[in-house]
N, C-alpha and C positions, 0 to 999 in steps of 0.2 A: 633713474634715467628721466630726463626732462622731456615732456611731451609738447611743450610750447613751440609752435612753428611761426614763421613769418606770415603765413597765410592766416593764422589765428589772430595775430596782431593787426593785420590789415583789415580783416572783417570786423574787428572790434573798434576800428577807427583810431587806433593808438598813434597813427602817423600824423594826425592833425595837431599842429602846435597853435600858438597864439598869433595875434596880429604882429606884423613885423615891427611896429612901433613900440610893442610891449615886451620885446625880447631882452634876454640877459646875454651880453656878449660872451660870457663864460660858457654858454651852451652851444657856441658855434661849432665845435667838433662833432656835435650830434645832429646837426641840421643838414638835410639833403638839398633843400632848395626852397623856392618861394612859389606859391600858387595863389592867385587872386588876393594878394596882400597878406597871406597866411603862411607861416613857416611850415615846411614839411619835414618831419623827423626821419632820420635815416634808420629804418627798421632793421637793417643788417647789423648795425651796432647795438640796437635795442635788444635783439634776440640774444646776442652774445652776453651782454651785461645782465639780462634777465636770467639766463641760465646760471651764470656765476652767482647771482644773488640767491637763487633757489638752492643751489648746492651749499652755499654758506649757511642758510637757514636750517637745512636738514642736518648739517654737521653740528651746528650750535645746539639744536634741540636734542640731538643724539647724545651730546656731551652733558646734558642736564640743564641747559638754559631755558628760561621761559620767554615768551614773546608777548609784547604789548603792541596792539594795533591802535593807531591813532588816526582818526579822520572825522572831523567835525562838520564838514560841508554837507549840505542836505542830501545830495545824491549819493554820498558815501556812507551815511549813517546806518541804514538798514542792512546794506551789504556787509559792512564790517561787523556789525553785531551778530548777524546770522553765521558768517564764516568763523568768527572767533569762538562762538559757542560750539560750532561743529567740531573744531579741533581742540576745544578745552583750554583756550588761552584768554588773556585779559584784553580789554578794549576801552577806549575813551571815544565817545561819539557825540557828546553834548558840548561841553566847553572845557578846555584845558585849564584846570585850576593851577595858578602859579604856585610852585613848590610841590607839585605832585610827586616828583622824584627827589629833588634837592632837599625838601622838607617833609620827607615821607613820614616822620614820626608824628607830626601834627595831623597829616592826612589820615594816618592810621587811627588816631583818636576819633576822628569823624566817622571812619568806617566802623569802629567799635560802637559808636553811638547808634549808627544805623542798625547794626545787628541786634543791639539791645532793644531798640524800639520794635523791631520786627518780631523778636522772640516774645516780648510782653504782649504784643497784639495777638499773637497766635495762641498763647496760653490763657488769654482772657483776663489779664491783669488790668486792662483799661476798661473793663466792663462796669466798674463802679464809678467811672468818671462821667461828667455831664456830656451832652452831645456837642457842645461848643469845644470843650477840651479835647474830645476825641477827634473832632474835625481839624483842630490845630495840629494835633499829633500826626494825623494822616497827611496833612500838607507837608509837614516836616519830613516824614518818611518819603513822600513822593519827590521832594526836592533833593534829598540825599541820594535816593535811588537813581535819579536822573543824572546826577553829577558823578556818583561813585559806584553805581551798580555794577559797572563792568570790571572794577578792580577791588570789589569788596572781599574777594577771596585771595587777593595778592598779599602774601606775607613777607616777600622779599623783593628787591629791585629786579626788574626784568633783565635778561641777558641780551636781548635784541629788541629794537624798536622799529616797527614797520609803519611808515607814514604815507598818507595820501595828501598831496599838495604841500610841499615843504614851506612855501611862502606863507600859507595860512597858519601852519603849525610851527612858526619860528620859535615860539617860547618853548615848546616841547623839545625841539631840536637843540636849543641852547642848553637846557637842563641835561639832556642826554650827553652832549659834548662835555659838559662840566664833570659828569660822573664817569666818562669814558665808556658809555654804552654804545655799541655799534648801531648804525642807522641804515635801514634799507628803505628807500623811498621811491615812489612813482612821481617824477617831476617833469613839468612841462617846460617849454622854451623860455619861460620867464623866471625860472628858479635859479638859485645860486647853488651850484654843485659842491662848493668847498666844504661845508660842514657835514656832507653826506658820505658815508663809507661805501655804500653800494647803491649807486644811482641807476634807476631804470628810466631812461628818457622815454616819455610817452604822454599821451593825452590824459591829464588828471582831472578833467571836467566831465567827460562822457561816461554815462552809467555803464555801458558795455565794457569800456576800457577798464574802469575801476573793478568791475565784477571779474573780468579775466585775471587781473593782477592779484586781487585778494584771494580768489578761489585757488589759484595756483600756489600761492604762499601757504594757504591752509592745507592743501594736499601735501606739501613738503613738510609741514609741521607734523602731520599724522605719520608720514614716513619716518621722520626723526624720532617720534615717540616709539614707534615699533623698533627702531634701532636701539633706543635706550633700554627698552624691555629685554631685547635679546642680549645686550651687554650685561644687564643685571643678572639674567639667568646664567650666562656664561661665567660671570664672576662668582655666583653662588656655587656652581659646579666646581670651579677651580679651588675655592675655599674648602669644599667638601673633600676633594682629592688630596689637598694638603693635610687635612685632619686625619684621613684614613691611615697613612703610614705611622703616624704617632700612636694611633690606637693599636696597630699591629705590634709596634715596638713595646708598648706597655704590656700587651698580652705576652709577648716573648719574654719580657723581664719577669712577669709573674710565673711563667712556665719554668724558666731557668731557676728561679728562686725555689719553686716547688721541687724541681729535680735536685737542687742543692740540698734541700732539707731531707729528701729521700736518701741521698748518698750519705749524709751525716748520720741518719738513723740506721742505715745499713752498717756503717762503720761501728756505731755503738753496739749493734747486735753482734758483730764479729768479736768485739772486745768482751762482750758478756759471755760468748761461747768459750773463749779461752781464758775467762777470768779465774776459773778454779786453779788451773796450773799456775796462773800468775800469782794466786794468793797462797800457794803452798810454800811454806817457809823452808829453806834449805836446812839439812841436818847440821846441828851444831858440831863443830870440830872437837875431838876429845881433848880434855884439859891436860896440859902437861904436868906430869908428877914432879913435885919438887925434889931436887937432889938432896940426898942425906949425906951427912959427913960421916965418914968412916972413922 
């Protein structure tokens, strides 16, 4: 059940759009009006679309999909990192590297490099190096951590991408569209809704608006994870129930085989009991005397 209400959106300032001169005409269906040269977003439509997007995320996560949060603008970075870690999903908050999804094999090699450097630093392998070499390695680790730290545990492509400000993250949107990854985005009145599967019209610049959106998505991710665990337990119980009849059948076969062997042994005993009379040979018939000629 979704707890997001129109009052929550209003208090977060999600109804404030951009200046009228910066709007995208494709966002006209989501605009309520104009106030002081600023477009006002129709929150009645935002609430409906927001709830649909949250239900989609919960269902996707419940079916085994992973979520990738993308938001590189300054006011979104800390919020996205905090909420993504809270729900155990991946995030990109610094700069979207071209090919992060479409060329994931190359990105994966950089992730492996980062993990290798971190491991060697922890186990003391770099202790024998000079201070200058250690400093250079630390800088490389910091650079890789800043760019790839949020996706260093990602071993496969995400099932859903959650985006703050689609205009700013247009490269990420393009890669997701190429790979057919569904997109859930918080978009202002200046964004293009066409490449977005689940658009939530709202203020994508205010910190409170971003916080409300990302925290609600993280809550739905946690709900989907609980649903995934419940389905896994239910599937395990069903598999166990399917295996039990086969075990009983096997035991029944063994029992019937044992009974069969017992019947056979009993039959042999009966034969042995009557075996003496069976072995007594019948008396030979008297030989006929040959006729003598008179």
